[in-house]
N, C-alpha and C positions, 0 to 999 in steps of 0.2 A: 698848510697850517694857518687857520684864520684867526684863532683867538689871541688875545693880547700878550700872553706869556711868551709867545714867539718873539714879539717885538721887544719885550723886556730883555730876552736873552741876547738880542743884537747889540745891546749896550756895551758888551765886552768883546774883545777880540781873542779871547782865551780858547775859544773852540769854534769849529766850523759849522756850517749850516746843518749838516746831518746831526751833529751833536746837540745843536740847539733845539732841533725838532724832537730828538730823543728825550732831552731834559724836560721840555715843555709837556710832552706826552706823559712822562712819569709823574710829574707834578699834578696834572689834571687827573690822572688815574688815582693818585693818592687822595686828592680832595674828594673825588667821587666816592671812594671807599669809606670816607668819613662823613659823607653826606654834606660836604661843604662846598661843592661846586655850584656857584650861583652867578647872577648877573654881574656881580662885581668883577669876576674874572675876565669879563669881556671889555672892561673899561680901559681907556688910555691911562698911562701911568700917572700924569698930572691930575687927571680927574679923580682917579682912585686916591691919590694923596689927599685931595681936598675933601672927599667924602669921609675918609678915614678919621678926620678930626671929630666927627659927630656920630659916625656909625660903627658899631663894633664889628659887624660883619665885613665891612670894607677894610677896617683896621687889621682884622685877622688875615685877610687875603694879601694885603700889603706886606705883612710881616713875612709870610711864606715866600712871597715873590722876591724878597731880598736875597734869598738863597741863590737865586739865578743871576743876581746882579753883582755878586762878589767877584772882584778881580782875580783873587787867588783861588778860584774854585777848584775843588778836588773831588774826585768820585772813585769809589771802589765797588766792584760788583762780585758777589759770592753766590754762585749756584749751589743749592743744597738739596739733599734728599732725606726723607725720613727713613729711619731704620726700625722704629717700633710704633705702635698706634699712637696717634696725636690727638688728644681731646682738648681742643682750644676754641674759645667762643668769644664772639664780640657782642654787639647789640642784639637784644631780643633772643639771646642764647643761640645765635646763628654761628655755624662753623666758620671760623675766620682766624688767620694769622694777622694780628694787628701790629702796626709799627710801634705803638705805645707799649705793647706787651713785650716785644723784643727789647726795647730800651729799658723798661723796668727790670727785666731779668738781667740785663748787663749791669745795671746799677747795683743789684744785689750781689752778683759775682765779683764786681770790682771791690766792693766792701769785704767780701769773704777772702779775697786774695791779698788785700792791702791793709786791713784793720790793724794787724800786728805791728805795723810800721809807725803807729801814731799813739800818743799818750792820752788823748781825749777825743770824744765824739766831735767837738767843735773843730779840732785840728783836722780830723779826717774829712769832715764835711766841707772845709775850706778847699782841700785838694780835690775832692770829688767834684765840687761845683765848677772847677776849672775845665772839666771835661763834659759833664752831664748837665751843668746849669743848676740853678736853685732859686726858688722864690721863698723869701722869708721877711720877717719884720725886725727892724732894728731901731730902737729908741722911738717906737711908734710909727715909723715910716716903713713903707713897702720897699724891699730890695729885690731886684730881679737880675741874677747873673745868667746870661743866655747860654744854652748848650753850644758846643762847638761843632755839632754834626746833627744831621737829620737822617732818619731811617726810612727807607721806602721798601715795601714788600710787594712782590708780584708772584702770582701763582703760575706755574709753568705747566705742570701735569697734575691734575687733581684725581686722586684715587680715594673715593669717598664710600663708606659703608655705614649702615646703621648699627647701633649698639645691640638692639633686639634682645634684651635679657630673657624675654619670654618666648623667643623664637629659636627653634633648633638650628636655624641657618645663621646664627650669629657668627661673625667672622673675627671675634676676639678669642684667641687661643688661651690667653693668660687671664682666666677668669678669677683666680684668686688674687693676684696682684692688682688687677683692675676691677675689684669687687664692685665699687660704687657705679661703675659704668656697665659692667657685664652682668650684674646680678640684681641690681635694684631697678624696678620698672621705670623707664624713661623713654622719651622719643628722640634721644640725642643721636647725632651722627659723629663720625670721626674720620680723620685722615689715615688711610692705610699705609703701611710701609711701602716705600717706592714713590710716594708723592713728592713731586719736584717743585721747588720755589726759589725765587731769587731775592736776596737781600742786597739793597744798594745803600751804601753810606755816602752821604753828601756832606763834605766838610766846607766850612766857611773860609778856610785858608789852608795852605799846604804845610802846616806845622807838623814835622815829621814825628815829634815826640807825642803829640796828641793822637796822630793817626796810628802810630805804633801801639799806643795804650788802648785805643778802641778795638784794634784788630786782636790784640792780645786778650782783651777782656771777652770778645766774641768767641775766641778759641777756648778759653776757660769755660765759658757757658756750654760749648759744644762737648768738651771732653769730660766735664765733671758735673754738669747739670742736665737739664732737659727743658722742654716747653710744655705748657699746659697742665691740666689736671693729671694727677698720678705720676708726675715727673720723677718723684723720689722713689717710685716703685718700677721704674723702667719705661714709663710712657714719654713720648716726645723726644726720643733720642734721634739725632740726625747727624749727617756728615756733609762737609763742604766737598763738592765734586769738581768744581772748576772755579777759577779766580780771574779777575780782570782788574789791572791797575795796582797790583801789590809788589811788583818786581823791585821797586827801590826801597822797600821797607823790610824790617827784621823779622817778620812773622810769616811763616809758611803754612800751607795747608795741604799736606800730602794726600794722595788719593786713598792710601791705606796706612794703617798704623800697627805697631806691635805694643804689647803691654809695657815693655822696657822703655820704649820711646815716650809713652805717656807718663810713666813714673819719673823719667828724667825731667820732663817738662814741669811736672808737679814740684819736684824738688827745686827747680829753678825759681819757681814762684815764691817759695817760702825762705829764700835766702835772706840774710840780714834780719832774722827773727828777733824782735825785741822781747826778751823774756819778761821784762818788767811792764809790758803794756797790759793794762787790765781790760782792754777791749776784747781780748780773745775769750773772756768769760762772758761778756755781754752780747757778742755778735757771732753768728755762725761763721766759721772761718776754716781755711785750709791749713793755716800755720800749725795749729795743734791738733790736726786731724791726721788721717792716714789713707793709704790706698792699697787695696788688696786684690789680687787676681783670683778669680773664681776657678776652683779646681774641677775640671772635667776634661775628658778626652774627646768629647764631641766638638764639632765645628759648625753645626747648624742648630737652629732652635735653641740657642743658648739662654734666652730669657725664660723660656718654658722650664729649662733645667734649673735655673735659679729660683723660679717660682716653687718647683717641687721641693727643693731643699728648704726653702723659707716656710712653706706649709708644714713640712715635717718637724721643723724646729719648734714652730709656734704650737704644734699640737702636743708637745711635751712640756709646755710651760703654762704657769698660771697667768691670767690676764694682767695682774699687777706687775709681773716681771717684764712686761713688753711695752712699757710706756715709752722707751727710747725709740721704738719703731713708729711712733705717732698715734698711739692709742689715746682716745678721749679720756683724760685723767679725771674728769668729774664723774666718771662711771666706775672709778676704782675704789679701793678701800680707804679707810680713814687716814692711812699713812700719807695720802696725797691730797688731803682735804684743803690744804692751802693752795693747791694748783688747780684753779677752776677752769682753766682754758685748755683748748686742744693745741698741743705743741707739735711742730713738724718733726718728722723722723730725722734722726741724726745720720742715718745710713741711706745712701742713694745707690740704686741698682743701675748699672750701666752696661751697655754692649757696644762694641765697635767692630768695624770690618777689618779683618786680617788681610784678606785678599778677596777677590771676587767669589761670592757665594760662601765665604768662610768668615766666621765671627769668633770673638772671644768675650768673656764677660768679666766685670770687675766691680768692686764696690768702693765708694767714697764714704769715709767716715768723717763727718765734720766736727771740728772743735766747737767749744761753746757750751754753756750750761743749758740744759733742756728744761730743768726744773728751778723753782725759785727758792726752795727751802733746804739747799745743800744735801739733796739725796741723789746727786748726779752720780756718785761713785757706784751706787747700786745699779743704776741705769747702764753705766759703762760696762760693768761686769758681764751683764747679759749680752750686750751688743758685741763685746769682744769674743765672748764664747761662740756666738754665731759666725762672726767674721774669721776667726782663726781656725775654726773647724772646717771652713770651706775655702781656705786660703792655699794658694799654690805658687806664691811668689817668695 
């Protein structure tokens, strides 16, 4: 190892030489993926500090290098595998799982899982910043609370295919759920089910409360959300297949799940629900949502079964009744003329592995108002009709 990050690693006695090399390699790989690996990474620390006073590029590298010089360094690795097609892109629409995307999704799901505990947006953001960091202005001055952790992504086994909507060889089976990728002409690619990748969390100190909260949030993302485009229609589902470094913490990632285990975890999240919190109206949340098991006797191709039920249901409804599933409301009738944006679906399609080669499906219904003019009751009526008709819990 010739580059200077190795030397920076040696400033602490918290890990051995092999670990130092691993850390340095991961940081270099991360910087390369962002297009930020440059001559500054080769500079001795003192020279880097001097240049950082005037040069933004050197300042950026110095900030990242501080991760390696933290005395209470902590690291957790989670090996993951995709269960459904993953449509996720970085610069120039290139297929890529970006660290910033993972962190952004975790921030969304932290809010969804915790907003009901707070009485105001400012109160919630104050607690959120303790984990994820925050940049804001106060009394005309810039304020910057730094995140307590960094995310690194490494692809282990890429299984890539083209969307090919005009090609009979398209490998997307769920063409109705993934309409924008499977039916509209494009040159996009996607990660197929079975793609393996590793998520590494690097913590600035071993604060168990922070680490537990980060792991819990990632598990919430895994069980109730997804990654990339079409994630609310079943895209980007994944599972953690192996863990390293979590033994001393309170969050586990079993190899397989049952619906009952997932529902128990869900119920544990929404404990201490503040019924007087108005944030559950403003923010998509789990506290005023619900979880439904999909009714089917099959144990394979579950997402396709869910697609069939969804297509059948929509075929019997007018477009205006389906706004809760994410329909562009500016194309609907005058009843929704005050809602001129596209709102995301309140229902998330999910699948999970029951055991090897066996799966089950479920739906997450998020709380929160999807419309701005108090017509959400009509929206919920249609959503509940679909969910309860296909419920087996």
